[in-house]
C-alpha positions as CSV (number, residue, x, y, z in Angstrom):
1,M,-0.1,-0.2,0.2
2,A,1.4,3.4,-1.5
3,V,2.0,6.1,1.3
4,G,0.1,8.9,-0.2
5,T,-3.5,8.3,-2.1
6,F,-1.9,10.0,-5.3
7,V,-0.1,7.5,-6.7
8,D,-1.1,8.5,-10.4
9,K,2.5,10.1,-11.9
10,Q,0.5,11.7,-14.9
11,H,-2.2,13.2,-12.5
12,Q,-0.5,15.6,-10.1
13,P,-3.5,16.9,-7.6
14,T,-4.9,20.1,-7.2
15,M,-4.6,22.0,-3.0
16,K,-9.0,21.5,-4.1
17,G,-8.4,17.5,-4.5
18,I,-5.5,17.5,-1.3
19,S,-8.2,18.3,0.3
20,A,-10.9,16.9,-0.2
21,S,-8.9,13.6,0.1
22,I,-7.9,14.4,3.1
23,G,-11.4,15.7,4.7
24,S,-11.9,16.3,8.5
25,K,-7.5,16.6,8.5
26,K,-7.7,19.6,6.4
27,E,-7.4,21.5,9.4
28,L,-4.4,19.7,11.3
29,W,-2.7,20.1,8.0
30,D,-3.2,23.8,7.1
31,S,-1.9,24.1,11.2
32,L,1.4,22.5,9.8
33,E,1.5,24.7,6.7
34,R,1.3,27.3,9.3
35,F,3.5,27.3,10.8
36,I,5.9,26.3,8.3
37,A,5.6,30.0,6.4
38,E,5.8,31.1,9.6
39,N,8.8,29.9,10.9
40,Y,11.0,29.0,7.2
41,R,11.4,30.1,4.1
42,T,11.1,27.3,2.3
43,K,9.7,27.1,-1.3
44,R,6.5,24.6,-1.3
45,D,6.1,22.4,-4.6
46,F,4.6,18.8,-5.8
47,A,7.3,16.2,-5.9
48,F,6.1,12.9,-7.3
49,Y,7.9,9.0,-5.1
50,G,7.0,6.5,-7.1
51,R,4.2,4.7,-7.3
52,N,4.9,3.1,-3.0
53,Y,4.2,6.9,-1.5
54,G,2.5,9.1,-4.5
55,W,2.9,12.4,-4.9
56,A,3.7,15.0,-1.6
57,V,3.9,18.7,-0.9
58,R,7.2,19.2,-0.5
59,F,8.8,22.1,1.1
60,R,12.7,22.7,0.6
61,K,14.7,25.5,2.4
62,A,18.3,26.7,0.4
63,G,17.0,23.3,-2.2
64,K,17.2,21.1,0.7
65,A,13.9,18.6,1.8
66,L,12.6,20.4,4.4
67,L,9.1,17.8,5.5
68,S,7.2,16.1,3.1
69,M,3.3,16.1,3.3
70,Y,1.6,13.3,1.2
71,P,-1.9,13.7,1.6
72,G,-4.3,10.7,1.7
73,K,-7.9,9.6,1.9
74,G,-9.1,11.0,5.4
75,S,-5.9,12.0,6.4
76,F,-2.2,12.6,5.8
77,T,1.6,11.2,6.2
78,V,4.7,13.8,6.8
79,Q,8.6,12.2,5.6
80,I,11.0,14.2,7.9
81,V,14.6,13.4,7.6
82,L,16.0,13.5,10.8
83,G,20.7,14.1,10.9
84,A,21.9,12.1,13.9
85,T,22.2,14.2,16.3
86,P,18.4,16.0,16.2
87,T,18.1,12.4,16.5
88,K,19.1,11.4,19.2
89,K,17.8,14.8,20.7
90,A,14.1,14.1,20.1
91,S,14.5,11.2,22.2
92,S,14.6,13.7,24.8
93,L,11.6,15.9,24.1
94,R,7.6,15.1,25.6
95,L,6.7,13.3,22.3
96,G,2.7,11.5,21.7
97,R,2.5,7.7,22.0
98,N,2.4,8.0,17.8
99,V,5.3,9.7,16.8
100,R,7.6,8.8,20.3
101,T,6.3,4.8,18.2
102,V,7.0,5.8,15.2
103,L,11.1,7.4,15.9
104,R,11.7,4.4,18.3
105,N,11.0,2.1,14.3
106,A,12.7,4.2,12.4
107,H,15.4,2.7,9.8
108,E,18.5,4.7,10.8
109,F,20.2,5.6,6.9
110,P,23.3,7.6,6.0
111,E,21.0,10.6,5.1
112,G,19.9,10.0,8.7
113,C,16.0,8.7,10.0
114,W,13.6,9.2,7.6
115,L,10.0,9.8,9.8
116,F,6.3,8.4,8.1
117,I,4.2,10.2,10.3
118,K,0.2,9.5,10.2
119,V,-0.9,12.6,11.4
120,G,-4.1,11.7,13.4
121,S,-4.0,14.6,15.8
122,K,-3.6,18.4,17.3
123,Q,-0.9,16.0,19.6
124,D,1.4,15.1,16.7
125,V,1.3,18.0,14.9
126,R,3.0,20.2,17.7
127,D,5.5,16.6,18.0
128,V,6.0,17.3,14.5
129,Q,6.6,20.6,14.6
130,Q,9.2,20.4,17.7
131,L,11.0,17.5,15.3
132,L,11.5,20.6,13.1
133,L,12.8,23.0,14.9
134,L,15.5,20.4,16.5
135,K,16.3,19.9,12.2
136,E,16.2,23.5,11.5
137,Q,16.1,26.9,13.5
138,P,13.5,29.0,12.5
139,K,14.2,32.2,10.4
140,P,14.3,35.2,13.3
141,S,12.0,37.8,13.7
142,P,11.9,40.3,12.1
């Protein structure tokens, strides 16, 4: 089963289609997007990661991936890659059960831990925000 719902490379989803797909989780999606916009200077685009993952809304900072969001049916999954130091620091955070489990079960690759977090609650959004803050310092306030 694919991580996201939109797995046809020939048909890039629209934001309207994504909203319809994620349904009641739209508020959580919007909350996370707002956090990213307020704290990071990112470029948002769509990327297709193959049939096993599908289309994602990707946020990039200075050419590097900050976070990807895969829309699902009534849900969405966030992908964040943490290097060794942020991964160690994450283990000391007060995270909810869902994200703690993902972190504990994550496989380490040379580029870091690939975390796929199915976001289902405000706690999950707060946890993803904490992980983002470990990964990348926010932009300075004007």
